[in-house]
All heavy atoms as a GROMACS GRO file, in nm:
protein
  410
    1MET      N    1  -5.152  -4.980   2.231
    1MET     CA    2  -5.116  -4.894   2.349
    1MET      C    3  -5.149  -4.967   2.480
    1MET      O    4  -5.079  -4.944   2.580
    1MET     CB    5  -5.186  -4.760   2.345
    1MET     CG    6  -5.133  -4.672   2.234
    1MET     SD    7  -4.963  -4.624   2.262
    1MET     CE    8  -4.976  -4.487   2.366
    2ALA      N    9  -5.249  -5.049   2.483
    2ALA     CA   10  -5.287  -5.117   2.602
    2ALA      C   11  -5.176  -5.208   2.651
    2ALA      O   12  -5.162  -5.233   2.768
    2ALA     CB   13  -5.418  -5.190   2.584
    3GLY      N   14  -5.106  -5.268   2.554
    3GLY     CA   15  -5.003  -5.367   2.595
    3GLY      C   16  -4.885  -5.296   2.664
    3GLY      O   17  -4.813  -5.354   2.735
    4LEU      N   18  -4.860  -5.172   2.633
    4LEU     CA   19  -4.756  -5.096   2.689
    4LEU      C   20  -4.776  -5.066   2.839
    4LEU      O   21  -4.683  -5.033   2.914
    4LEU     CB   22  -4.720  -4.973   2.611
    4LEU     CG   23  -4.675  -4.993   2.466
    4LEU    CD1   24  -4.660  -4.856   2.400
    4LEU    CD2   25  -4.542  -5.062   2.465
    5THR      N   26  -4.900  -5.061   2.880
    5THR     CA   27  -4.936  -5.026   3.018
    5THR      C   28  -4.954  -5.145   3.105
    5THR      O   29  -5.011  -5.135   3.213
    5THR     CB   30  -5.066  -4.943   3.023
    5THR    OG1   31  -5.172  -5.016   2.961
    5THR    CG2   32  -5.044  -4.814   2.936
    6ALA      N   33  -4.910  -5.261   3.063
    6ALA     CA   34  -4.931  -5.386   3.142
    6ALA      C   35  -4.844  -5.376   3.260
    6ALA      O   36  -4.742  -5.315   3.271
    6ALA     CB   37  -4.884  -5.507   3.058
    7ALA      N   38  -4.885  -5.444   3.369
    7ALA     CA   39  -4.814  -5.446   3.497
    7ALA      C   40  -4.684  -5.520   3.478
    7ALA      O   41  -4.678  -5.617   3.405
    7ALA     CB   42  -4.903  -5.508   3.600
    8PRO      N   43  -4.578  -5.480   3.545
    8PRO     CA   44  -4.449  -5.542   3.527
    8PRO      C   45  -4.446  -5.691   3.558
    8PRO      O   46  -4.378  -5.775   3.503
    8PRO     CB   47  -4.356  -5.469   3.620
    8PRO     CG   48  -4.423  -5.338   3.642
    8PRO     CD   49  -4.572  -5.359   3.629
    9GLU      N   50  -4.526  -5.733   3.658
    9GLU     CA   51  -4.529  -5.879   3.694
    9GLU      C   52  -4.594  -5.967   3.591
    9GLU      O   53  -4.583  -6.090   3.593
    9GLU     CB   54  -4.595  -5.894   3.832
    9GLU     CG   55  -4.732  -5.845   3.840
    9GLU     CD   56  -4.741  -5.699   3.894
    9GLU    OE1   57  -4.634  -5.638   3.915
    9GLU    OE2   58  -4.850  -5.650   3.904
   10VAL      N   59  -4.664  -5.906   3.500
   10VAL     CA   60  -4.735  -5.985   3.393
   10VAL      C   61  -4.632  -6.009   3.279
   10VAL      O   62  -4.648  -6.108   3.206
   10VAL     CB   63  -4.860  -5.905   3.340
   10VAL    CG1   64  -4.922  -5.983   3.225
   10VAL    CG2   65  -4.958  -5.879   3.450
   11LEU      N   66  -4.541  -5.924   3.254
   11LEU     CA   67  -4.448  -5.937   3.144
   11LEU      C   68  -4.344  -6.045   3.163
   11LEU      O   69  -4.283  -6.046   3.275
   11LEU     CB   70  -4.374  -5.804   3.117
   11LEU     CG   71  -4.464  -5.688   3.074
   11LEU    CD1   72  -4.382  -5.562   3.068
   11LEU    CD2   73  -4.533  -5.715   2.948
   12PRO      N   74  -4.336  -6.143   3.073
   12PRO     CA   75  -4.236  -6.249   3.105
   12PRO      C   76  -4.096  -6.199   3.082
   12PRO      O   77  -4.057  -6.125   2.997
   12PRO     CB   78  -4.268  -6.348   2.990
   12PRO     CG   79  -4.331  -6.266   2.878
   12PRO     CD   80  -4.406  -6.156   2.951
   13GLY      N   81  -4.006  -6.247   3.175
   13GLY     CA   82  -3.865  -6.214   3.165
   13GLY      C   83  -3.825  -6.087   3.228
   13GLY      O   84  -3.709  -6.056   3.234
   14LEU      N   85  -3.918  -6.003   3.278
   14LEU     CA   86  -3.884  -5.875   3.341
   14LEU      C   87  -3.804  -5.886   3.466
   14LEU      O   88  -3.710  -5.817   3.487
   14LEU     CB   89  -4.009  -5.792   3.359
   14LEU     CG   90  -3.984  -5.643   3.382
   14LEU    CD1   91  -3.910  -5.581   3.265
   14LEU    CD2   92  -4.111  -5.570   3.400
   15PRO      N   93  -3.842  -5.987   3.555
   15PRO     CA   94  -3.759  -5.997   3.679
   15PRO      C   95  -3.609  -6.037   3.646
   15PRO      O   96  -3.514  -5.991   3.702
   15PRO     CB   97  -3.825  -6.115   3.753
   15PRO     CG   98  -3.964  -6.109   3.709
   15PRO     CD   99  -3.962  -6.065   3.568
   16PHE      N  100  -3.594  -6.123   3.540
   16PHE     CA  101  -3.460  -6.157   3.496
   16PHE      C  102  -3.384  -6.032   3.445
   16PHE      O  103  -3.272  -6.018   3.473
   16PHE     CB  104  -3.465  -6.265   3.389
   16PHE     CG  105  -3.333  -6.301   3.335
   16PHE    CD1  106  -3.235  -6.371   3.406
   16PHE    CD2  107  -3.302  -6.266   3.202
   16PHE    CE1  108  -3.118  -6.403   3.353
   16PHE    CE2  109  -3.178  -6.298   3.151
   16PHE     CZ  110  -3.081  -6.366   3.223
   17ALA      N  111  -3.457  -5.954   3.367
   17ALA     CA  112  -3.395  -5.833   3.308
   17ALA      C  113  -3.356  -5.737   3.422
   17ALA      O  114  -3.252  -5.675   3.411
   17ALA     CB  115  -3.493  -5.770   3.211
   18LYS      N  116  -3.432  -5.721   3.529
   18LYS     CA  117  -3.400  -5.637   3.637
   18LYS      C  118  -3.276  -5.684   3.705
   18LYS      O  119  -3.191  -5.613   3.744
   18LYS     CB  120  -3.519  -5.625   3.736
   18LYS     CG  121  -3.630  -5.532   3.683
   18LYS     CD  122  -3.741  -5.509   3.787
   18LYS     CE  123  -3.839  -5.420   3.740
   18LYS     NZ  124  -3.946  -5.396   3.829
   19ASP      N  125  -3.270  -5.816   3.730
   19ASP     CA  126  -3.157  -5.875   3.802
   19ASP      C  127  -3.030  -5.854   3.709
   19ASP      O  128  -2.924  -5.827   3.758
   19ASP     CB  129  -3.176  -6.023   3.825
   19ASP     CG  130  -3.282  -6.050   3.926
   19ASP    OD1  131  -3.315  -5.954   4.009
   19ASP    OD2  132  -3.341  -6.159   3.934
   20LEU      N  133  -3.046  -5.871   3.581
   20LEU     CA  134  -2.936  -5.856   3.488
   20LEU      C  135  -2.888  -5.711   3.490
   20LEU      O  136  -2.772  -5.688   3.487
   20LEU     CB  137  -2.976  -5.896   3.351
   20LEU     CG  138  -2.868  -5.917   3.245
   20LEU    CD1  139  -2.770  -6.019   3.288
   20LEU    CD2  140  -2.932  -5.947   3.111
   21GLN      N  141  -2.980  -5.617   3.498
   21GLN     CA  142  -2.940  -5.479   3.496
   21GLN      C  143  -2.871  -5.447   3.625
   21GLN      O  144  -2.777  -5.367   3.634
   21GLN     CB  145  -3.070  -5.391   3.486
   21GLN     CG  146  -3.041  -5.243   3.469
   21GLN     CD  147  -3.163  -5.165   3.453
   21GLN    OE1  148  -3.278  -5.211   3.470
   21GLN    NE2  149  -3.152  -5.038   3.410
   22GLU      N  150  -2.915  -5.499   3.745
   22GLU     CA  151  -2.846  -5.472   3.871
   22GLU      C  152  -2.702  -5.538   3.865
   22GLU      O  153  -2.608  -5.463   3.914
   22GLU     CB  154  -2.926  -5.535   3.984
   22GLU     CG  155  -3.056  -5.458   4.008
   22GLU     CD  156  -3.135  -5.532   4.118
   22GLU    OE1  157  -3.085  -5.623   4.183
   22GLU    OE2  158  -3.253  -5.484   4.146
   23ALA      N  159  -2.688  -5.652   3.806
   23ALA     CA  160  -2.557  -5.710   3.794
   23ALA      C  161  -2.467  -5.626   3.706
   23ALA      O  162  -2.348  -5.610   3.738
   23ALA     CB  163  -2.567  -5.853   3.748
   24ALA      N  164  -2.516  -5.582   3.596
   24ALA     CA  165  -2.441  -5.498   3.504
   24ALA      C  166  -2.404  -5.368   3.576
   24ALA      O  167  -2.286  -5.320   3.559
   24ALA     CB  168  -2.520  -5.463   3.383
   25GLY      N  169  -2.490  -5.307   3.655
   25GLY     CA  170  -2.461  -5.186   3.723
   25GLY      C  171  -2.348  -5.206   3.825
   25GLY      O  172  -2.251  -5.130   3.846
   26ALA      N  173  -2.356  -5.322   3.890
   26ALA     CA  174  -2.255  -5.347   4.001
   26ALA      C  175  -2.122  -5.381   3.933
   26ALA      O  176  -2.019  -5.345   3.978
   26ALA     CB  177  -2.302  -5.473   4.080
   27GLY      N  178  -2.121  -5.445   3.814
   27GLY     CA  179  -2.002  -5.475   3.742
   27GLY      C  180  -1.941  -5.344   3.692
   27GLY      O  181  -1.816  -5.328   3.694
   28PHE      N  182  -2.018  -5.256   3.644
   28PHE     CA  183  -1.968  -5.127   3.598
   28PHE      C  184  -1.904  -5.047   3.712
   28PHE      O  185  -1.792  -4.985   3.696
   28PHE     CB  186  -2.075  -5.045   3.529
   28PHE     CG  187  -2.033  -4.907   3.484
   28PHE    CD1  188  -1.949  -4.899   3.372
   28PHE    CD2  189  -2.070  -4.795   3.550
   28PHE    CE1  190  -1.907  -4.771   3.330
   28PHE    CE2  191  -2.031  -4.669   3.504
   28PHE     CZ  192  -1.943  -4.662   3.396
   29LEU      N  193  -1.962  -5.043   3.828
   29LEU     CA  194  -1.903  -4.975   3.943
   29LEU      C  195  -1.775  -5.041   3.978
   29LEU      O  196  -1.682  -4.971   4.022
   29LEU     CB  197  -2.007  -4.977   4.059
   29LEU     CG  198  -2.122  -4.884   4.043
   29LEU    CD1  199  -2.215  -4.893   4.165
   29LEU    CD2  200  -2.079  -4.738   4.028
   30LEU      N  201  -1.766  -5.174   3.979
   30LEU     CA  202  -1.647  -5.245   4.011
   30LEU      C  203  -1.536  -5.209   3.912
   30LEU      O  204  -1.423  -5.188   3.946
   30LEU     CB  205  -1.669  -5.392   4.011
   30LEU     CG  206  -1.548  -5.488   4.046
   30LEU    CD1  207  -1.508  -5.460   4.188
   30LEU    CD2  208  -1.584  -5.628   4.029
   31TYR      N  209  -1.570  -5.200   3.784
   31TYR     CA  210  -1.477  -5.166   3.677
   31TYR      C  211  -1.423  -5.026   3.699
   31TYR      O  212  -1.301  -5.002   3.690
   31TYR     CB  213  -1.547  -5.178   3.543
   31TYR     CG  214  -1.466  -5.123   3.425
   31TYR    CD1  215  -1.364  -5.190   3.374
   31TYR    CD2  216  -1.493  -4.991   3.380
   31TYR    CE1  217  -1.286  -5.135   3.268
   31TYR    CE2  218  -1.420  -4.941   3.278
   31TYR     CZ  219  -1.315  -5.015   3.223
   31TYR     OH  220  -1.244  -4.960   3.118
   32CYS      N  221  -1.512  -4.935   3.734
   32CYS     CA  222  -1.473  -4.797   3.757
   32CYS      C  223  -1.381  -4.786   3.885
   32CYS      O  224  -1.277  -4.717   3.878
   32CYS     CB  225  -1.591  -4.701   3.778
   32CYS     SG  226  -1.682  -4.678   3.626
   33PHE      N  227  -1.416  -4.857   3.988
   33PHE     CA  228  -1.334  -4.860   4.106
   33PHE      C  229  -1.194  -4.909   4.077
   33PHE      O  230  -1.088  -4.864   4.121
   33PHE     CB  231  -1.399  -4.938   4.216
   33PHE     CG  232  -1.314  -4.958   4.336
   33PHE    CD1  233  -1.290  -4.850   4.424
   33PHE    CD2  234  -1.248  -5.080   4.366
   33PHE    CE1  235  -1.207  -4.862   4.537
   33PHE    CE2  236  -1.169  -5.095   4.474
   33PHE     CZ  237  -1.149  -4.992   4.560
   34LEU      N  238  -1.189  -5.021   4.003
   34LEU     CA  239  -1.061  -5.084   3.965
   34LEU      C  240  -0.975  -4.996   3.879
   34LEU      O  241  -0.852  -4.983   3.902
   34LEU     CB  242  -1.087  -5.218   3.895
   34LEU     CG  243  -0.971  -5.316   3.888
   34LEU    CD1  244  -0.925  -5.354   4.021
   34LEU    CD2  245  -1.013  -5.433   3.795
   35ALA      N  246  -1.039  -4.932   3.788
   35ALA     CA  247  -0.962  -4.834   3.696
   35ALA      C  248  -0.909  -4.719   3.781
   35ALA      O  249  -0.794  -4.680   3.764
   35ALA     CB  250  -1.053  -4.776   3.590
   36VAL      N  251  -0.982  -4.658   3.870
   36VAL     CA  252  -0.935  -4.551   3.959
   36VAL      C  253  -0.825  -4.597   4.048
   36VAL      O  254  -0.721  -4.530   4.068
   36VAL     CB  255  -1.049  -4.493   4.034
   36VAL    CG1  256  -1.000  -4.401   4.148
   36VAL    CG2  257  -1.148  -4.414   3.942
   37ALA      N  258  -0.838  -4.720   4.099
   37ALA     CA  259  -0.736  -4.772   4.189
   37ALA      C  260  -0.601  -4.795   4.114
   37ALA      O  261  -0.495  -4.763   4.161
   37ALA     CB  262  -0.784  -4.902   4.252
   38LEU      N  263  -0.613  -4.852   3.991
   38LEU     CA  264  -0.490  -4.875   3.915
   38LEU      C  265  -0.423  -4.743   3.876
   38LEU      O  266  -0.298  -4.728   3.872
   38LEU     CB  267  -0.521  -4.955   3.785
   38LEU     CG  268  -0.553  -5.103   3.814
   38LEU    CD1  269  -0.599  -5.172   3.687
   38LEU    CD2  270  -0.434  -5.173   3.876
   39ILE      N  271  -0.497  -4.646   3.838
   39ILE     CA  272  -0.443  -4.513   3.804
   39ILE      C  273  -0.380  -4.450   3.929
   39ILE      O  274  -0.276  -4.389   3.923
   39ILE     CB  275  -0.548  -4.424   3.740
   39ILE    CG1  276  -0.589  -4.475   3.604
   39ILE    CG2  277  -0.499  -4.278   3.730
   39ILE    CD1  278  -0.711  -4.404   3.545
   40GLY      N  279  -0.444  -4.469   4.041
   40GLY     CA  280  -0.390  -4.417   4.169
   40GLY      C  281  -0.258  -4.481   4.206
   40GLY      O  282  -0.164  -4.416   4.242
   41VAL      N  283  -0.247  -4.612   4.184
   41VAL     CA  284  -0.125  -4.688   4.211
   41VAL      C  285  -0.016  -4.640   4.113
   41VAL      O  286   0.098  -4.624   4.155
   41VAL     CB  287  -0.150  -4.840   4.200
   41VAL    CG1  288  -0.016  -4.912   4.194
   41VAL    CG2  289  -0.230  -4.886   4.315
   42LYS      N  290  -0.056  -4.614   3.988
   42LYS     CA  291   0.049  -4.571   3.893
   42LYS      C  292   0.103  -4.435   3.931
   42LYS      O  293   0.226  -4.414   3.930
   42LYS     CB  294  -0.017  -4.559   3.751
   42LYS     CG  295   0.076  -4.509   3.645
   42LYS     CD  296   0.008  -4.497   3.515
   42LYS     CE  297   0.095  -4.437   3.409
   42LYS     NZ  298   0.036  -4.428   3.279
   43PHE      N  299   0.017  -4.342   3.976
   43PHE     CA  300   0.062  -4.210   4.017
   43PHE      C  301   0.145  -4.218   4.141
   43PHE      O  302   0.235  -4.145   4.165
   43PHE     CB  303  -0.051  -4.110   4.031
   43PHE     CG  304  -0.102  -4.057   3.904
   43PHE    CD1  305  -0.232  -4.072   3.856
   43PHE    CD2  306  -0.012  -3.983   3.817
   43PHE    CE1  307  -0.278  -4.019   3.738
   43PHE    CE2  308  -0.058  -3.929   3.702
   43PHE     CZ  309  -0.190  -3.950   3.663
   44TRP      N  310   0.103  -4.311   4.231
   44TRP     CA  311   0.173  -4.325   4.361
   44TRP      C  312   0.312  -4.370   4.332
   44TRP      O  313   0.414  -4.318   4.392
   44TRP     CB  314   0.096  -4.422   4.452
   44TRP     CG  315   0.166  -4.440   4.577
   44TRP    CD1  316   0.172  -4.351   4.686
   44TRP    CD2  317   0.229  -4.561   4.630
   44TRP    NE1  318   0.238  -4.409   4.791
   44TRP    CE2  319   0.273  -4.536   4.761
   44TRP    CE3  320   0.254  -4.683   4.575
   44TRP    CZ2  321   0.338  -4.629   4.830
   44TRP    CZ3  322   0.320  -4.783   4.646
   44TRP    CH2  323   0.364  -4.756   4.777
   45PHE      N  324   0.334  -4.469   4.244
   45PHE     CA  325   0.474  -4.514   4.210
   45PHE      C  326   0.547  -4.406   4.141
   45PHE      O  327   0.667  -4.386   4.155
   45PHE     CB  328   0.465  -4.641   4.117
   45PHE     CG  329   0.452  -4.763   4.201
   45PHE    CD1  330   0.340  -4.850   4.187
   45PHE    CD2  331   0.552  -4.804   4.292
   45PHE    CE1  332   0.331  -4.963   4.255
   45PHE    CE2  333   0.534  -4.913   4.370
   45PHE     CZ  334   0.428  -4.997   4.348
   46ALA      N  335   0.483  -4.329   4.051
   46ALA     CA  336   0.546  -4.221   3.982
   46ALA      C  337   0.597  -4.116   4.072
   46ALA      O  338   0.707  -4.061   4.057
   46ALA     CB  339   0.455  -4.160   3.871
   47PHE      N  340   0.519  -4.076   4.170
   47PHE     CA  341   0.563  -3.966   4.260
   47PHE      C  342   0.652  -4.019   4.368
   47PHE      O  343   0.733  -3.941   4.429
   47PHE     CB  344   0.438  -3.900   4.324
   47PHE     CG  345   0.366  -3.815   4.229
   47PHE    CD1  346   0.230  -3.838   4.208
   47PHE    CD2  347   0.426  -3.710   4.159
   47PHE    CE1  348   0.162  -3.756   4.116
   47PHE    CE2  349   0.355  -3.632   4.071
   47PHE     CZ  350   0.223  -3.653   4.050
   48ARG      N  351   0.653  -4.150   4.400
   48ARG     CA  352   0.735  -4.210   4.498
   48ARG      C  353   0.875  -4.222   4.446
   48ARG      O  354   0.970  -4.210   4.525
   48ARG     CB  355   0.682  -4.349   4.530
   48ARG     CG  356   0.745  -4.411   4.650
   48ARG     CD  357   0.673  -4.533   4.690
   48ARG     NE  358   0.760  -4.612   4.781
   48ARG     CZ  359   0.781  -4.742   4.779
   48ARG    NH1  360   0.719  -4.813   4.680
   48ARG    NH2  361   0.856  -4.796   4.868
   49ASN      N  362   0.888  -4.250   4.318
   49ASN     CA  363   1.028  -4.268   4.260
   49ASN      C  364   1.053  -4.162   4.154
   49ASN      O  365   1.056  -4.194   4.037
   49ASN     CB  366   1.037  -4.401   4.194
   49ASN     CG  367   1.015  -4.516   4.297
   49ASN    OD1  368   1.064  -4.503   4.408
   49ASN    ND2  369   0.934  -4.610   4.267
   50PRO      N  370   1.075  -4.033   4.192
   50PRO     CA  371   1.086  -3.934   4.090
   50PRO      C  372   1.224  -3.945   4.008
   50PRO      O  373   1.229  -3.891   3.902
   50PRO     CB  374   1.085  -3.804   4.165
   50PRO     CG  375   1.123  -3.841   4.302
   50PRO     CD  376   1.075  -3.980   4.324
   51GLY      N  377   1.328  -4.010   4.061
   51GLY     CA  378   1.449  -4.024   3.995
   51GLY      C  379   1.452  -4.125   3.882
   51GLY      O  380   1.545  -4.127   3.809
   52ASP      N  381   1.357  -4.212   3.874
   52ASP     CA  382   1.352  -4.320   3.773
   52ASP      C  383   1.295  -4.271   3.643
   52ASP      O  384   1.291  -4.355   3.552
   52ASP     CB  385   1.271  -4.436   3.827
   52ASP     CG  386   1.344  -4.507   3.949
   52ASP    OD1  387   1.460  -4.480   3.966
   52ASP    OD2  388   1.270  -4.574   4.020
   53ARG      N  389   1.255  -4.146   3.627
   53ARG     CA  390   1.190  -4.107   3.505
   53ARG      C  391   1.293  -4.084   3.402
   53ARG      O  392   1.406  -4.039   3.429
   53ARG     CB  393   1.103  -3.976   3.525
   53ARG     CG  394   0.984  -4.003   3.611
   53ARG     CD  395   0.904  -3.884   3.616
   53ARG     NE  396   0.814  -3.884   3.728
   53ARG     CZ  397   0.760  -3.785   3.796
   53ARG    NH1  398   0.793  -3.665   3.760
   53ARG    NH2  399   0.674  -3.809   3.891
   54ARG      N  400   1.260  -4.102   3.273
   54ARG     CA  401   1.359  -4.078   3.164
   54ARG      C  402   1.305  -3.975   3.077
   54ARG      O  403   1.199  -3.949   3.054
   54ARG     CB  404   1.374  -4.205   3.080
   54ARG     CG  405   1.443  -4.312   3.166
   54ARG     CD  406   1.458  -4.440   3.085
   54ARG     NE  407   1.518  -4.538   3.166
   54ARG     CZ  408   1.526  -4.660   3.136
   54ARG    NH1  409   1.483  -4.702   3.024
   54ARG    NH2  410   1.573  -4.749   3.216
   0.00000   0.00000   0.00000
């Protein structure tokens, strides 16, 4: 149990893991933004050209 309460700066690799987690979070937000933007563009084209539907 004593090993689990160690200070974060003592554990090896923890700063790298935090940076990796921040990069993953930023990548996920970018992915979500891109997905919403593409869906928005799809709907914009669909409503802009209502006569092209089959």
